[in-house]
N, C-alpha and C positions, 0 to 999 in steps of 0.2 A: 504494500500500500504506500502510495507516494504522499507523504505529508510534508509540505514545503517548509523548509527552514526560513525564518524571517529575521530581518534586522529591525523589525518594528515592534518588538514586544513592549517596549516602553510606551507605545502609543495607547495601550490600554488605560494608562493613567492620564492621557492628554485631555485637557479641557479646552473648549472653544476659546480661541484667541491666543493660544500658545502654539507657536510654530514647531513642527517636527520635520526635520529634513531627511530622516532615514527613509530608505526605500527597500523593498524586498530584495533578498539575495537572488542571484540568478537561479532559475529553477527549470526542472524538466516539466514538460506539459502535464497538467493534472488530469490525465485521461483514464487512469487505472483505479479510480476510487470506487467504492461500492455504490450501487444504485439501490436505495432503500424504498423505491416507489414502483408501483405498477401503473400502467397507462390506461386511461379510460377515454375512448374515442366516441364521438357522436353523443356526448353528454348533453350539450345544450341544443334544444330543439327549435329550429327556425319555423316560422309560420308556413303553412302549405303553399307551395309554389315558389318559395324563396330559398336560395342556397347561400352558403357562406362565401363571402369574399375575403380578400386579404385583410388581416388585422394585426396591428402591433400594439394595440391599446387594450389593456385589461386591468381592472382594479376591483377591490372588494368594497362593498357598501359599508356604511357606518354600522349596520346591524351585525357585521362580522361574517356573514355567510352568503348573502346574495352577491351577484357578480355583475359588474358593468363592463360593457365592451363597446368600443367604437370601431365599426366595421365598414369596409369600403364598398357598400351597396352591391354586394354580389360579384364585384370585380376587383380591380385595384385602383379605382377612382370612383367618386360619386358624381362626377361631371355628367350632366344630362339625366340623372336619376331622380325619381321622386320618392325613393325609399328613405326611411329613417335610418341614419347611420349609428345612432346611440341606442343601445339595447340594454335592458336590465333583465337578468334571469334569476329566478329564485333558487334555493338550494337543491331543488330537484331537476333543474335544467329547463323549467317552464318559463317562457317569455312573459313577463308581467308588465313591461312598459317599453315604449320606444318613442323617440322624438328626434328633431334636428334636420328634417328633410329640407333640402334646398339651401342650407346655410354654408356648407363646406364642401371642399373638393377632395381633400386627402386627410381624413382624420388619422392622427398619428400617435399622440400621447394622451393619457387620461389620468386624472387623480380625483379623489373624493376628499373634501376638506372636513374639518371637525364639525361643521354644521350640516353635513350630508349633501352639500352642493357638489355638482359634477363639473369638472373642468376638462376641456378638450382642446388640443392644439390642431390646427389645420396647416400642415406643413407645406402643402402643394409641392410635394417632392416625389409623388408616385403617379402612375398612369403614363400615357403616351405624351409626346411633345404636343400633339394637337389638342389633347385634353387639357394639358396645363395652360396652353395658350388660350383656349376657350374660357377657362376659369379666370385667367387674368383679365380678359376682356369683359367678363361679367362682374369684375370687382370682387372675386372670391380668393381665398387663400391667404396664408401668412398671418393668421390671426389666432388668438386664444379666446375661447368662449367659456363663460361661467353660467351654468344652468342650475335652477332649483331642481330638487328631485322630481318634480312633476313636469319638467321640461321647459319651464318659463325661463327665458333668456334674461339674465340679471346684469351681465357685464361683458363687454367686448374690449380686448386689448389688441393694439396693433392697427395699422392702416390697411384697409381692404385692398387687396392686390399686391401688397408687400411694400416694404421700405427698407432701404439699406442703411447701414450705420452712418450717422449717429441716431437715426430714427429706428423704428422697429415695427414689424419683424421681417426677416427674410429667412424662411424655412425654420420655424420654431418646432423643435422635436418633442419636447416634454415639458410638463409643468408640475410644480409641487407647491403646496401651501403649508407654511410652517405653523406651529402651534400658536404663534403670536399674530397670525394672519398675513404675514409677509408672503409675497408670491415670487417664486423663482421660475424662470423660463430658460431652458437650454436652447440655443439658437445655432443653426448651421448644419446642413445635411450634405454638404459637398466638401471634397478635399481639393477642389480646383484652386489655382492661384487666385487670391483675392476673396476667397469664400469667408463669410462670417463664421466665427467660432468663439462664442462668448456666453456668459451667464448674465441675465438681466434680473434685477430685483425691484419689486414694486411694493408699495404699501397695500394694506387691505382694501383701500378705496380705489386701487388701480393707479395711484400716483407713482411715476417713475422715481426710483431712489438712486440706483447706481448700476453699473455694468462692469464686469471684469473678464479678463481673458482675451487672447488673440490667437490666430492660427499659428501653430508651431509645435515643437516636441519637448520643450523645456518644462520645468516645474511651473504649473499654473497656466501653461499654454495648452491649446486644445485643437483637436481635429475631429470634427463631427461629434460634438457632445450630445450623445443620443439618449441618455437616460438620467433621471434624478431620483434620489432616495435620501431619507434622513434617518439617522439612528436615534436611540433613546436619549443620547446626550446632545442632540441638536446639530451634529456634524452633517454637512451636506456631501453626499457621495455622487460623483459625476461619472457616468459611463463615457469615457473618452475613447470612443470606439475605434477610430482609425489610428490611434496611438496604442491600441491593444492594452489598455490599462484603465483602472479606476483611479480618479484623483479625489482627494478628500480636502474639504475646505471648512472653515467656520462660516457663520452666517454673515460675517463682514467681508467675505471673499479672501481671507488669509489662507494661503496654502498650507496644508498640514502634512500630507503624505501622498504617495502613489503606490498602488498595488497592481501587480501584473499577473498574479497567480490565478485570477478568475478568468483569464483569457480575454477574448475580444467582446466587450460588453455591449449588447444591444438593449437589454432591460435589466433593471435592478429592483428587487423588493426586499425590504427589511422588516421582519416581524417584531412584535413588542419585546421579545427576549433577545433581540439583536441577531437572531439567525438571519443570514443573508442568502438570497437566491439570485443568481446572475445568469441571464440568458445569453448564450453565444449562438447567433443564428448564421454566422458567416464563415468562421474558420474552416479552411479546406474547400470553400466554394467561391471565394472571391480572389481577385488579383489586386495587390500582391498577396500571396498566400501567407498565412500565419504559421509558418513552420509546420510542426507535427501536431499542433493543437487540433482537437476535435470539437465539433459543434455539440451543444446540449446545454443543460442547466446545471451549474455548479452550486453546491450548497456549502456554506461555511459560516464563519463568525465575523460580524462587523466590529467586534471588540478587538480581536487580535489578528484577523486576516487569515486564519487557518481554513483550508478547504478540506472538507470531510466527506463529501458525497458528490455524485455526478449522475445525472439523468441523461444518457446519450441520445443523440439524434437517431431515430429509428431508420433513417435513410442516409447512412454515412457517405454514400457515393454520389449524392445529389450535388448539383452545381448551383451557384447563386445563393439565395437566401432560403434556408431550410431550418427546420426545428423552430423552437419558440424564439420570437423576437421581443415580445413583451411577456412579463411574468408577474404574478401576484400570488399571495398566500393568505388564506382565510384564518379565522380565529381557531379553527380546529387543526390547522397545519396542512390542509389540502392545498396543493399547488396547482395553478392554472397557467398554461402557456398559450399565448396568442401568436399565430403563425401567419406569415406573409405568403411564402411560397406555397406551402400545402393548403392554405386557406382553411384554417380550422382553429377551434378552441379546444385544447386538450386539458384533461383533468388528471392529476397525479395523486394517487392515494398511497399512504404509507403502508408498506408491507408489514404485517403484524410481527412484532418482536424485533423490528430493526430500528436503527436510529442513524441519522445522517452524521 
């Protein structure tokens, strides 16, 4: 079993605002860890006549067991569709609510705040070039939406059709709301020269507070910041996907550490006990390749960075995006993976007698 040695053991005692410059020791790919889960397919049932589209957005409701998904209207884009992209399923997989038709082109990231409100990013980073152009002409895309649980639109962040730095947004990937109500948005879905790559912070009323980060490979620099999560101590975990690492910041944007042992992060979920689930949907299927790392969901600790379990991609030979891109965990420890390539929402149940 490969348990990665770390140079960041002292991070367990780090508090927000105190910088830690240690990074993990060089490690072998964490591919050979036990899989303590069994996979359940076809769990969430769509209405008659509707099939699953691509989805990278999955989150647990405030009740701890029902599941929210932002799905791309039976395809990989909602442009030209009259379907609701935002769906809520109860714990049995029955659809209980849907909304959001006509508002967005490429739903990408999702979170539920402490008031039960649902936040969704419209990245406008999927679909064909023609679909993206049509969305831009319609004034859609590059925004973040806040909905009440019943689907009432409460707040919109960003300029319709997109805005480059210093305005916002251009390709917002994910959104997270801190316990104090501050809103964090990860922006930048491209690795091209001149692409945005930063974190933006807003007050609870949507007032812009600050931004940090730029495209690069150094500490605090980013390349496709694809996912956001927060641990029990309020540290902000950023899935710095194209740099094949997680970077950790305090809520003022101070860089604390980087971890590479969770592979190429597309999605991050952290449970109340600081167990962390990191979805790698691209290793082995994108160029440049990420060495010998394999796709799947890695399970470990947000406290010390140890990786203890691995749910592998069931199709290891697939190209492009496969396996879960978004990940969530409910109050019972059930894991959910939102898949772009396979167009599915999978459920992972703990095998009796095992532990990650």
